[in-house]
C-alpha positions as CSV (number, residue, x, y, z in Angstrom):
1,M,60.6,-64.3,-15.1
2,T,61.9,-61.5,-17.3
3,L,59.7,-59.3,-19.5
4,P,60.3,-59.0,-23.2
5,P,62.5,-55.9,-23.9
6,T,59.7,-54.2,-25.8
7,L,57.5,-54.4,-22.7
8,A,60.2,-53.7,-20.2
9,L,61.3,-50.5,-21.9
10,Q,57.8,-49.2,-22.7
11,P,56.9,-46.3,-20.5
12,A,53.8,-46.5,-18.5
13,A,50.8,-44.6,-19.9
14,P,50.4,-41.3,-18.1
15,A,47.4,-41.1,-15.8
16,S,44.5,-38.9,-16.9
17,P,44.6,-35.6,-15.0
18,V,41.9,-35.2,-12.4
19,L,40.3,-31.8,-12.9
20,P,39.1,-30.1,-9.7
21,T,35.4,-29.8,-9.2
22,P,34.5,-26.1,-8.8
23,C,33.0,-25.4,-5.4
24,L,29.8,-23.4,-5.0
25,A,31.5,-21.0,-2.5
26,C,34.2,-20.2,-5.0
27,L,31.7,-19.4,-7.7
28,L,29.7,-17.2,-5.3
29,A,32.6,-15.4,-3.7
30,P,32.8,-12.5,-6.2
31,I,29.0,-12.0,-6.0
32,L,29.1,-12.0,-2.2
33,A,32.0,-9.5,-2.2
34,L,30.1,-7.1,-4.3
35,L,27.0,-7.4,-2.1
36,L,29.1,-6.7,1.0
37,A,30.6,-3.7,-0.6
38,L,27.1,-2.3,-1.3
39,L,25.7,-2.9,2.2
40,P,26.7,0.4,3.8
41,S,24.6,2.3,1.2
42,L,21.5,0.1,1.5
43,P,20.1,1.6,4.7
44,A,20.4,5.2,3.3
45,Q,18.7,4.1,0.1
46,A,15.9,2.3,1.9
47,Q,15.5,5.4,4.1
48,R,15.2,7.7,1.2
49,A,12.7,5.4,-0.5
50,A,10.6,5.2,2.7
51,A,10.6,9.0,3.1
52,Q,8.9,9.9,-0.2
53,V,7.3,13.3,0.0
54,P,3.6,13.1,0.8
55,P,1.3,14.6,-1.8
56,E,0.0,17.3,0.5
57,L,3.6,18.4,1.2
58,A,4.6,18.4,-2.4
59,Q,1.7,20.7,-3.2
60,A,2.4,23.0,-0.3
61,D,6.2,23.3,-0.6
62,A,8.0,21.5,-3.3
63,A,11.4,22.8,-2.2
64,L,11.7,20.5,0.8
65,V,13.8,17.3,0.6
66,P,14.0,14.2,2.9
67,R,16.4,14.9,5.9
68,G,16.0,12.0,8.3
69,Q,13.8,9.2,9.6
70,V,13.6,7.3,12.8
71,R,11.3,5.0,14.8
72,F,10.6,6.3,18.2
73,R,10.3,3.9,21.1
74,V,9.5,4.4,24.8
75,W,10.6,1.6,27.2
76,G,10.7,-0.8,24.2
77,F,7.1,0.2,23.0
78,E,6.9,1.5,19.4
79,V,5.2,4.9,19.3
80,Y,5.6,6.3,15.8
81,D,7.8,6.6,12.8
82,A,9.0,10.2,12.4
83,S,10.3,11.7,9.1
84,L,11.7,15.2,8.6
85,W,11.9,17.3,5.4
86,S,13.9,20.5,5.0
87,S,15.6,22.7,2.5
88,P,18.8,21.4,1.0
89,S,20.7,24.1,2.9
90,F,19.1,23.4,6.2
91,A,21.0,24.4,9.4
92,A,20.1,22.6,12.6
93,D,21.1,25.4,14.9
94,A,18.6,27.7,13.2
95,F,15.7,25.2,12.5
96,D,13.1,27.7,13.7
97,A,14.1,30.2,11.0
98,Q,13.6,27.8,8.1
99,P,10.8,26.0,6.5
100,L,10.5,22.3,7.3
101,A,8.0,19.5,7.7
102,L,7.6,16.7,10.2
103,E,5.5,13.6,9.6
104,L,4.5,11.2,12.4
105,R,3.2,7.7,11.4
106,Y,1.6,6.4,14.6
107,L,2.1,2.8,15.7
108,R,-0.3,3.2,18.7
109,N,-3.6,4.8,19.6
110,F,-3.7,8.2,21.3
111,S,-6.5,10.7,22.1
112,A,-6.3,14.2,20.8
113,Q,-6.3,15.5,24.4
114,D,-3.3,13.3,25.3
115,I,-1.4,14.6,22.3
116,A,-2.1,18.2,23.1
117,Q,-1.2,17.8,26.8
118,R,2.0,15.9,26.1
119,S,3.0,18.4,23.4
120,L,2.6,21.3,25.8
121,K,4.7,19.6,28.4
122,E,7.5,19.1,26.0
123,M,7.3,22.7,24.7
124,Q,7.7,23.9,28.3
125,R,11.1,22.3,28.4
126,Q,12.4,24.9,26.0
127,G,11.3,28.0,27.9
128,A,8.6,29.6,30.0
129,I,5.1,29.7,28.6
130,K,2.6,32.2,29.9
131,P,-0.7,30.8,31.3
132,E,-2.7,32.6,28.7
133,Q,-0.5,31.1,26.0
134,E,-1.0,27.6,27.5
135,K,-4.7,28.0,27.4
136,R,-4.8,29.4,23.8
137,W,-2.4,26.8,22.5
138,L,-4.2,23.8,24.1
139,G,-7.4,25.1,22.4
140,E,-5.6,25.4,19.1
141,M,-4.1,21.9,19.3
142,A,-7.5,20.5,20.3
143,R,-8.9,22.1,17.1
144,V,-6.3,20.6,14.7
145,F,-5.2,17.3,16.4
146,P,-7.7,14.4,16.0
147,D,-7.9,11.2,18.0
148,I,-5.1,8.9,16.6
149,R,-5.4,5.3,15.7
150,K,-2.6,3.0,14.7
151,G,-1.6,3.6,11.1
152,D,-2.7,7.3,11.1
153,R,-0.2,9.9,10.0
154,L,0.0,13.5,11.1
155,L,2.1,16.0,9.1
156,G,3.0,19.5,10.2
157,L,4.6,22.2,8.1
158,H,6.6,25.0,9.8
159,R,6.3,28.4,8.2
160,P,8.9,30.6,9.8
161,G,7.6,33.8,11.3
162,Q,4.0,32.7,10.6
163,G,3.0,29.5,12.3
164,A,2.2,25.9,11.4
165,V,-0.1,24.0,9.1
166,F,-1.3,20.5,9.8
167,W,-2.7,17.6,7.7
168,F,-4.2,14.3,9.0
169,N,-4.0,11.3,6.7
170,G,-3.6,13.7,3.7
171,Q,-6.5,16.0,4.7
172,L,-6.0,19.6,5.8
173,R,-6.8,20.0,9.5
174,G,-6.0,23.6,10.0
175,E,-3.4,26.2,10.7
176,I,-2.1,27.7,13.9
177,R,-1.0,31.2,13.1
178,D,1.5,31.8,15.9
179,A,5.2,31.9,15.3
180,D,6.1,31.2,18.9
181,F,3.9,28.2,19.0
182,A,5.4,26.8,15.8
183,R,9.0,27.4,17.1
184,L,8.3,25.5,20.4
185,F,6.2,22.8,18.8
186,F,8.8,21.7,16.2
187,G,11.4,22.2,18.9
188,I,10.0,19.2,20.7
189,W,12.0,17.2,18.1
190,L,14.6,19.6,16.8
191,S,15.6,21.8,19.7
192,P,18.9,21.1,21.6
193,R,16.7,21.0,24.7
194,T,14.6,18.1,23.4
195,S,14.0,15.3,25.9
196,E,15.0,12.8,23.1
197,P,18.4,13.8,21.8
198,A,18.9,10.5,19.9
199,L,15.7,11.1,18.0
200,R,16.8,14.6,17.2
201,S,20.1,13.4,15.8
202,A,18.5,10.8,13.6
203,L,16.0,13.3,12.2
204,L,18.7,15.9,11.5
205,G,20.9,13.3,9.8
206,S,24.0,15.1,8.4
207,A,22.7,18.6,8.9
208,P,25.4,20.9,10.4
């Protein structure tokens, strides 16, 4: 059977085009790319936000700025979060000649005696300490260091050539007016002879 000429010559109607359905991944790709580009800066931003200058330090020395922050662990046990503040021109190899502040936010309980004894042991790594100095410094640390409970914070301010001032949970505890003590005490964290070089590097950040 042959079709009428009008039907045989009539072109078929074109099919309606099928438009692709936009996929969710395609729509989110630009957003994800932007987030990935920002990721390297997020830790530094979070660190600076977490290291806001405590009120007592702001009152004592407003010229200090956040330098570094790190969580200290021993055999997997979390001990404290340490934060360092220094001058903008801080030089790591001369830390003992510059003002700086170190804050410890404790994650475990410690007695004042344990803190003093351990501090003295770490200070001895940096050089010989005379017996009379040991006795005097242990007494001074017993005066300014309280028993510590989880969540407490202890902040020390280094005054070059003078000594160190300490606050506990924002309250002034006292001052140890001995430049040698201050140099060795803050050297526990900042001296090249520290027992924890990774902690030192994290606190110093990009300091030369």
